[in-house]
C-alpha positions in Angstrom: 39.8 -19.1 14.6 37.6 -15.9 14.9 40.6 -13.8 15.9 42.8 -15.3 13.2 40.3 -14.7 10.5 39.8 -11.1 11.8 43.4 -10.3 11.5 43.5 -11.8 8.0 40.6 -9.5 6.8 41.3 -6.4 8.9 42.8 -3.3 7.2 43.9 -2.4 3.8 44.4 0.7 1.8 43.5 2.5 -1.4 40.7 1.3 -3.6 40.1 -1.8 -1.4 39.6 0.2 1.7 37.3 2.7 0.0 35.3 0.0 -1.7 34.8 -1.6 1.8 33.7 1.9 3.2 31.2 2.2 0.3 29.8 -1.2 1.0 29.3 -0.3 4.7 27.4 2.9 3.6 25.2 0.8 1.3 24.4 -1.6 4.2 23.6 1.1 6.7 20.2 1.6 8.1 19.7 4.7 6.1 19.2 2.6 3.0 15.8 1.7 4.5 14.5 5.1 3.5 14.5 4.5 -0.3 12.9 1.0 0.4 10.2 2.6 2.5 9.6 5.2 -0.2 8.7 2.5 -2.7 5.5 2.2 -0.6 4.3 5.4 -2.3 3.9 3.5 -5.6 1.0 1.1 -5.9 3.0 -1.4 -8.0 5.8 -1.8 -5.3 3.7 -1.0 -2.2 3.1 -4.5 -1.0 6.7 -5.7 -1.3 8.1 -2.4 0.1 5.8 -2.5 3.2 6.6 -6.2 3.9 10.3 -5.6 3.4 10.2 -2.5 5.7 8.4 -4.5 8.3 10.9 -7.3 8.1 13.9 -4.9 8.4 12.3 -3.2 11.4 11.8 -6.7 13.0 15.4 -7.6 12.2 16.7 -4.3 13.8 14.7 -5.0 17.0 16.2 -8.5 17.1 19.8 -7.2 16.5 19.6 -4.5 19.1 18.1 -6.9 21.7 20.8 -9.5 21.1 23.5 -6.7 21.3 22.1 -5.7 24.7 22.1 -9.3 25.9 25.5 -10.4 24.6 27.3 -7.0 25.1 30.4 -8.0 23.2 33.0 -5.4 22.8 34.0 -4.5 19.3 37.5 -5.4 18.0 38.4 -1.7 17.7 37.6 -1.3 21.4 39.1 -4.6 22.7 42.2 -5.4 20.6 45.5 -3.6 20.9 46.6 -2.0 17.6 43.1 -2.2 16.1 41.1 0.9 15.5 38.0 1.7 13.4 39.1 2.6 9.8 37.4 5.3 7.7 34.5 5.9 10.1 34.4 6.5 13.8 34.0 3.7 16.4 30.4 2.7 16.8 29.2 2.9 20.4 26.9 -0.1 20.5 28.0 -3.7 21.1 29.4 -5.8 18.4 27.4 -9.1 18.4 25.6 -9.5 16.0 26.3 -7.3 13.0 23.3 -5.3 12.1 24.8 -4.4 8.6 25.1 -8.2 7.9 21.6 -9.0 9.3 20.0 -6.3 7.2 21.8 -7.0 4.0 21.2 -10.7 4.2 17.5 -10.1 5.1 17.1 -8.0 2.0 18.8 -10.6 -0.2 16.8 -13.4 1.3 13.6 -11.4 1.0 14.1 -10.9 -2.7 15.1 -14.6 -3.1 12.0 -15.8 -1.2 9.4 -13.2 -1.9 9.9 -12.0 -5.5 10.1 -13.2 -9.0 13.4 -11.4 -9.6 15.8 -12.9 -12.1 18.1 -15.5 -10.5 21.1 -13.4 -11.5 19.8 -10.5 -9.4 19.2 -12.7 -6.5 22.7 -14.0 -6.6 24.1 -10.5 -7.0 22.2 -9.3 -3.9 23.8 -12.2 -1.8 27.2 -11.3 -3.2 26.6 -7.6 -2.2 25.3 -8.8 1.2 28.5 -10.8 1.7 30.6 -7.7 0.7 28.8 -5.5 3.2 29.3 -8.1 5.9 33.0 -8.5 5.2 33.4 -4.7 5.0 32.6 -4.5 8.7 35.5 -6.8 9.6 37.9 -5.0 7.2 37.0 -1.7 8.8 37.8 -3.2 12.3 34.3 -2.9 13.8 33.2 -6.5 13.8 34.6 -9.9 14.4 33.9 -12.6 11.7 31.5 -14.4 14.2 29.5 -11.1 14.5 28.9 -11.0 10.7 28.2 -14.7 10.5 25.6 -14.5 13.2 24.1 -11.3 11.6 23.9 -13.1 8.2 22.2 -16.1 9.7 19.8 -14.0 11.6 18.9 -12.0 8.5 18.3 -15.1 6.4 16.3 -16.9 9.1 14.2 -13.9 9.9 13.4 -13.5 6.2 12.6 -17.2 5.9 10.3 -17.1 8.8 8.7 -13.9 7.6 8.2 -15.5 4.1 6.6 -18.5 5.7 4.2 -16.4 7.6 3.5 -13.8 4.8 1.2 -16.1 2.6 -1.3 -16.4 5.6 -1.3 -12.7 6.1 -2.0 -12.1 2.4 -4.8 -14.6 2.4 -6.5 -12.9 5.4 -6.0 -9.5 3.7 -7.5 -10.7 0.4 -10.5 -12.2 2.2 -11.4 -8.9 3.7 
């Protein structure tokens, strides 16, 4: 089923392919820099620092799982499949770091902020687009992005559950 879904999603051309490439860029690790920069402003500092900490933790989990599972990417393991738009990543495929990070951000906003429900939904839609873009571009299998999405949401939920205790300790000092 994983392979069949991969072949259904892989590829494309024109606006579709460039939209997927743009979503991949949005979901890259470099987007952590503007999030971290929000720590410079007192109003957003607490959320920015907590979100940055969450994303660093998610990245460590992703890289650890990649090293343990060591799954080859579709562009490196399937005949007639190659990475589209960007070069072939050199790290293993499982789980998708893009999906994990994007879903961690969406879940963090959903669990930790008073953002409007429409914004929360929009962030999950963007996270899904980022995840799908990785399959379309030929660098992940659907199970890679599903595992990454689940990892991101679970990490954010666990972080959110632990964060109130950390805030109470901080406020008591």
